C-alpha positions as CSV (number, residue, x, y, z in Angstrom):
1,M,55.0,9.1,-51.7
2,K,54.7,12.1,-54.4
3,I,52.1,14.4,-54.9
4,T,50.4,14.5,-57.4
5,R,47.9,17.9,-57.1
6,V,47.9,21.5,-55.1
7,E,44.4,22.8,-55.3
8,T,43.4,25.9,-53.3
9,L,39.5,26.7,-52.5
10,V,38.1,30.2,-51.2
11,L,35.5,30.0,-48.1
12,N,33.6,33.5,-47.8
13,L,32.0,33.9,-44.6
14,P,29.4,36.3,-44.2
15,M,30.6,39.2,-42.2
16,I,28.5,41.5,-39.6
17,I,29.5,44.4,-38.0
18,E,27.9,47.7,-37.0
19,G,27.7,50.4,-38.5
20,A,28.4,51.7,-42.4
21,T,30.0,48.3,-44.6
22,P,33.8,49.3,-44.5
23,M,34.8,49.6,-48.5
24,L,37.8,47.7,-50.0
25,G,39.1,49.2,-53.3
26,G,36.2,50.3,-54.3
27,R,33.9,47.5,-53.1
28,P,32.1,46.3,-50.0
29,R,33.2,44.1,-47.6
30,T,31.1,42.0,-46.4
31,S,32.8,38.6,-45.8
32,I,35.6,37.6,-44.2
33,D,37.5,35.0,-46.8
34,M,39.5,32.2,-46.3
35,L,41.7,30.4,-48.6
36,L,42.1,27.0,-48.1
37,V,44.9,24.4,-50.0
38,R,44.7,20.9,-50.8
39,I,47.3,19.0,-51.5
40,D,47.2,15.1,-53.2
41,T,49.2,12.4,-53.3
42,D,50.0,8.8,-55.0
43,A,49.1,7.8,-52.1
44,R,45.6,8.7,-52.1
45,I,46.5,10.8,-48.4
46,T,45.1,14.3,-48.6
47,G,46.4,16.8,-46.6
48,W,44.3,20.1,-46.1
49,G,46.1,24.0,-44.8
50,E,45.3,27.6,-45.1
51,A,47.0,30.4,-46.6
52,F,46.4,33.2,-45.1
53,G,44.9,35.1,-47.8
54,H,43.2,37.8,-45.9
55,R,42.1,40.4,-47.9
56,I,44.0,40.1,-50.4
57,Y,43.3,36.7,-51.2
58,P,43.3,36.6,-55.5
59,A,47.0,36.7,-55.0
60,T,47.7,34.2,-52.4
61,R,45.4,32.0,-55.1
62,A,47.4,32.9,-58.3
63,A,50.6,32.0,-56.4
64,I,49.8,28.7,-55.0
65,D,48.3,27.9,-58.0
66,T,50.8,29.6,-60.9
67,L,53.7,28.9,-58.8
68,L,54.4,27.0,-55.9
69,G,51.6,24.6,-56.8
70,P,53.4,23.5,-60.1
71,M,56.8,23.6,-58.1
72,C,55.5,20.6,-55.5
73,A,54.3,18.4,-58.6
74,G,55.7,15.3,-58.6
75,R,58.2,16.1,-54.9
76,D,58.4,14.1,-51.7
77,P,55.3,15.8,-49.0
78,G,57.2,13.5,-46.4
79,Q,60.8,16.4,-47.2
80,I,58.4,19.4,-45.4
81,L,61.8,20.8,-44.1
82,A,64.0,20.3,-46.7
83,L,61.0,21.6,-49.1
84,N,60.2,25.0,-46.9
85,D,63.8,25.8,-47.8
86,E,64.2,24.8,-51.1
87,L,61.1,27.2,-52.4
88,Q,61.9,30.2,-49.5
89,R,65.5,30.5,-50.8
90,A,64.2,30.2,-54.6
91,L,61.6,32.8,-54.4
92,H,63.3,35.2,-51.8
93,G,63.5,37.8,-55.0
94,V,59.3,37.7,-54.2
95,G,59.6,39.0,-51.4
96,R,59.9,37.6,-47.4
97,S,56.3,38.2,-46.7
98,G,52.9,38.6,-48.7
99,P,51.4,36.1,-50.8
100,V,54.2,34.1,-51.6
101,L,54.7,33.7,-48.1
102,Y,51.3,33.4,-46.9
103,A,50.7,30.7,-50.1
104,L,53.4,28.9,-49.0
105,S,52.3,28.6,-45.1
106,G,49.6,26.6,-46.7
107,I,51.2,24.3,-48.2
108,D,53.3,23.6,-45.3
109,I,50.0,23.0,-43.3
110,A,48.6,20.5,-46.0
111,L,52.4,18.8,-46.0
112,W,51.9,18.1,-41.7
113,D,48.3,17.1,-42.2
114,I,50.0,14.4,-44.4
115,A,52.1,13.4,-42.1
116,G,50.3,13.2,-39.2
117,K,47.8,10.7,-41.1
118,V,50.8,8.7,-42.7
119,A,52.1,8.6,-38.8
120,G,48.5,7.9,-37.5
121,L,49.2,10.0,-35.1
122,P,47.9,13.2,-34.3
123,L,49.7,16.6,-35.5
124,Y,50.7,18.3,-31.6
125,R,52.2,14.4,-31.2
126,L,53.9,15.1,-34.2
127,L,55.5,18.5,-32.5
128,G,56.5,17.0,-29.6
129,G,53.3,16.7,-27.2
130,S,51.7,19.0,-25.3
131,P,51.3,18.5,-21.3
132,R,47.7,20.8,-21.3
133,A,44.9,19.4,-22.0
134,D,43.0,22.1,-22.8
135,L,43.7,25.9,-24.5
136,P,42.2,29.1,-23.5
137,A,40.7,30.9,-26.9
138,Y,39.8,34.8,-27.3
139,A,37.2,36.1,-28.4
140,S,38.8,39.0,-31.4
141,L,36.1,41.2,-31.8
142,L,35.7,43.5,-34.8
143,R,35.7,47.9,-34.7
144,Y,33.1,48.7,-34.4
145,G,34.0,52.6,-33.4
146,T,31.2,53.0,-31.2
147,A,30.7,52.2,-27.1
148,D,27.7,50.9,-27.3
149,A,28.6,48.6,-30.4
150,V,31.4,46.9,-28.1
151,A,29.5,46.3,-25.1
152,Q,26.7,45.2,-27.1
153,H,29.8,42.5,-28.3
154,T,31.7,41.3,-25.6
155,D,27.8,40.6,-23.9
156,Q,27.4,38.0,-26.5
157,A,31.0,36.9,-26.4
158,L,30.8,36.4,-23.0
159,A,27.2,34.6,-23.7
160,R,29.3,32.0,-25.9
161,G,31.5,31.2,-23.2
162,Y,34.5,33.2,-23.6
163,R,36.6,34.2,-20.9
164,H,39.1,36.0,-23.2
165,I,38.3,39.3,-25.0
166,K,40.6,41.7,-27.4
167,V,38.7,44.1,-29.4
168,H,40.1,46.9,-31.9
169,E,39.3,49.8,-30.3
170,I,41.6,52.9,-30.5
171,T,40.2,55.4,-28.5
172,V,39.8,55.0,-25.1
173,P,35.9,55.1,-24.2
174,E,35.4,51.9,-26.7
175,V,38.0,50.3,-24.5
176,K,36.3,51.3,-21.9
177,A,32.9,49.9,-23.0
178,A,34.8,46.7,-23.4
179,R,36.2,46.9,-19.5
180,D,33.0,47.5,-18.2
181,A,31.1,45.2,-20.0
182,A,33.2,41.9,-19.4
183,G,34.4,43.1,-15.6
184,P,37.2,43.3,-13.6
185,G,38.5,39.4,-13.4
186,V,38.3,38.8,-17.2
187,P,41.2,39.4,-19.8
188,L,40.8,42.5,-22.2
189,M,43.8,42.6,-25.2
190,V,43.4,45.2,-27.5
191,D,44.9,45.1,-31.1
192,T,45.0,48.4,-33.1
193,N,47.0,47.0,-35.4
194,C,49.6,49.9,-36.4
195,P,47.8,53.3,-36.3
196,W,50.4,55.6,-34.5
197,T,54.0,57.2,-33.9
198,V,55.4,56.0,-30.8
199,A,54.5,59.2,-28.6
200,E,51.1,58.3,-29.6
201,A,51.3,54.7,-28.9
202,I,52.7,55.9,-25.7
203,E,50.5,58.7,-24.6
204,M,47.9,55.7,-25.1
205,A,49.2,53.1,-23.5
206,R,49.0,55.7,-20.6
207,R,45.8,56.1,-20.9
208,L,44.8,52.5,-21.5
209,A,46.6,50.9,-18.3
210,P,43.7,51.7,-15.6
211,L,41.2,49.7,-17.5
212,G,43.8,46.4,-16.8
213,V,44.5,45.9,-20.5
214,H,46.2,42.3,-20.8
215,W,48.3,43.5,-23.5
216,L,48.4,46.4,-26.4
217,E,48.7,44.4,-30.2
218,E,50.6,46.6,-32.7
219,P,50.5,50.4,-31.3
220,V,52.9,51.2,-34.0
221,W,53.2,52.3,-37.4
222,P,55.4,51.3,-39.4
223,P,55.0,47.7,-37.7
224,E,58.5,47.2,-38.9
225,N,59.4,50.1,-35.9
226,L,60.8,47.1,-33.6
227,A,62.5,50.0,-31.8
228,G,60.0,52.1,-31.6
229,L,57.9,49.3,-30.1
230,A,60.3,48.5,-27.8
231,E,60.3,52.0,-26.5
232,V,56.6,51.8,-26.0
233,R,56.5,48.5,-24.2
234,A,59.2,50.7,-21.8
235,R,57.6,53.5,-21.8
236,G,54.5,52.9,-22.0
237,G,52.7,50.8,-18.6
238,L,51.7,47.8,-21.0
239,A,53.2,44.4,-22.6
240,T,53.4,44.8,-25.7
241,A,52.6,42.6,-28.6
242,A,53.1,41.9,-32.1
243,G,53.7,39.0,-35.0
244,E,50.3,39.3,-37.3
245,N,52.7,41.0,-40.3
246,Y,55.7,39.0,-39.6
247,G,56.4,36.8,-42.6
248,T,59.5,34.7,-41.1
249,V,60.8,33.1,-38.2
250,W,63.6,35.3,-38.6
251,E,61.2,38.6,-38.3
252,F,59.9,37.0,-34.8
253,R,63.9,36.7,-33.7
254,R,64.7,39.9,-34.2
255,A,61.9,41.5,-32.6
256,F,62.8,38.9,-29.7
257,E,65.9,40.4,-29.6
258,A,64.7,44.2,-30.0
259,G,62.9,44.4,-26.9
260,A,59.9,44.9,-28.8
261,I,57.4,42.4,-27.4
262,T,56.6,40.3,-24.1
């Protein structure tokens, strides 16, 4: 079996947010964009993946359409690990994170989709199976910047059946509004997207701790400051989480070795 085509498709999902419309590059940001990857084979088996495009999906799409897609054409889709390793080695000079790695991730997912269809098995079985019959999901809210909006959207998430809430607020009143709306029994996570120095992050962690925060995510700028994140974990009184800005398993390994994440 050979890969015959690698194609990209973009889905634009309307984004509803309280207050002023956020801007990016001088343009209003009104949607959350998903970049899908379709891989066709000469056996008429098609695999689908998602390449994390986020706010820079045109660059990720260009990486697939002009570089990675042509490099995959004619290859055996069953050689997933070998192809992934070869492409990483060939393209390491253009970045170990960012659009090229996002692109490769989408291709990797699509290849695993093909593997599952060939084997006639769900993907979790190919990856070793799982003793769990279900997996809880949390509602990941946007950053609203006002306590009233946070409370409103927390209530909406709970009404939809979520029992875990993650907010993206960076001030105490907004996080407290989520806690008050959710009540004491609902796990509440705070994802801050790297806003603070280490000292600021430690102070904020201590202020948030009484609210029963389940974890504090990416509190330190820059995100590669693993020693700083480890210090926040040790001195702030909260579990820390990270990984959104990591592009490879090696970065996760360094973070665990540094004691930066729980």
